[in-house]
C-alpha positions in Angstrom: 10.6 93.8 119.7 11.7 92.3 122.7 9.4 92.4 125.9 10.3 94.4 129.1 9.9 91.4 132.1 10.0 92.6 135.8 10.5 89.5 137.7 11.8 88.0 141.0 13.8 85.0 140.2 12.9 83.3 143.4 9.1 83.6 142.5 7.5 80.5 141.2 4.8 82.5 139.4 7.8 84.4 137.5 9.4 81.0 137.0 6.1 79.9 135.4 5.9 83.1 133.3 9.6 83.1 132.1 9.0 78.9 131.0 5.9 80.2 129.0 7.5 82.9 127.3 10.4 80.7 126.3 8.4 77.9 125.2 6.6 80.2 122.9 9.9 81.9 121.7 8.7 85.3 122.9 11.8 87.4 123.4 12.1 89.7 126.7 14.8 91.6 128.4 14.8 90.5 131.8 14.6 92.8 135.1 15.1 92.0 138.6 12.2 93.7 140.3 13.7 94.3 143.5 17.6 95.2 142.2 16.3 97.0 139.3 12.7 97.9 139.7 10.9 100.3 137.5 10.9 104.1 138.3 7.9 105.6 139.6 7.4 107.4 136.1 7.5 104.1 134.6 5.0 102.5 137.3 2.9 105.3 136.4 2.9 104.6 132.6 2.6 100.7 133.2 -0.7 101.8 135.4 -2.1 104.0 132.5 -1.5 101.4 129.7 -2.7 98.5 131.6 -6.1 99.5 132.5 -6.1 97.9 135.6 -6.7 99.6 139.1 -3.6 100.5 140.7 -4.5 97.9 143.5 -3.7 95.1 141.2 0.0 96.2 140.9 0.4 95.6 144.7 1.8 91.9 145.8 -1.0 91.7 148.2 0.3 88.2 149.6 4.0 89.8 150.4 5.4 90.3 153.6 6.1 94.1 153.1 2.6 94.7 152.1 1.3 93.2 155.4 4.2 94.7 157.5 3.4 98.2 156.1 -0.3 97.7 156.5 -0.8 98.9 153.1 -4.3 97.3 153.0 -5.4 99.9 155.3 -3.5 102.8 153.6 -5.3 101.9 150.2 -8.6 103.0 151.8 -7.5 106.4 152.1 -4.3 106.8 150.0 -4.6 108.7 146.7 -3.0 107.7 143.4 0.3 109.8 143.7 0.6 108.1 147.3 0.3 104.7 145.8 2.6 105.0 143.2 5.1 106.4 145.7 4.6 103.5 147.8 5.0 101.0 144.9 8.2 103.0 143.7 9.7 102.4 147.1 10.2 98.7 147.4 10.4 96.3 144.3 8.9 93.7 146.7 5.6 95.5 147.1 5.1 95.0 143.3 3.1 92.0 142.1 5.2 90.0 139.6 5.7 89.7 136.8 5.2 92.7 135.0 5.6 92.6 131.2 5.2 95.2 128.8 5.9 95.9 125.0 5.4 99.3 125.4 1.6 99.6 124.6 0.4 96.5 126.4 0.9 95.3 129.9 0.1 92.5 132.1 0.7 91.9 135.9 1.2 88.6 137.3 0.8 85.4 135.0 -2.2 84.1 133.6 -1.7 81.3 130.8 -4.8 82.7 128.9 -3.8 86.4 129.5 -0.5 85.5 128.1 -1.9 83.7 125.1 -4.0 86.6 124.0 -1.6 89.4 124.6 1.9 88.0 123.9 1.6 84.7 121.8 3.1 85.7 118.4 
């Protein structure tokens, strides 16, 4: 089964992840994280399946994150508010996000990709 891949074409980290997937013959269905982002419901599922803290889904180095002052909002916002924020703009999402329906990775770490996605 092909992975679902949410990425941003100009992103260097996304290019590295795509190259790794291609080199390792891992099939994936690509989605533009800004033009075709995961829905709020899908984000909630990804978050729950990932086992990661919700803050790991935020692109903390992104311009939007800084412009909206999300670092400060993180301190007081509940899970629903954070999910609403993430769903409001694909540029707020850390990328790439990959899932096969049960496993989820956020960002690109070659060792993690080896463990999770290598077939």
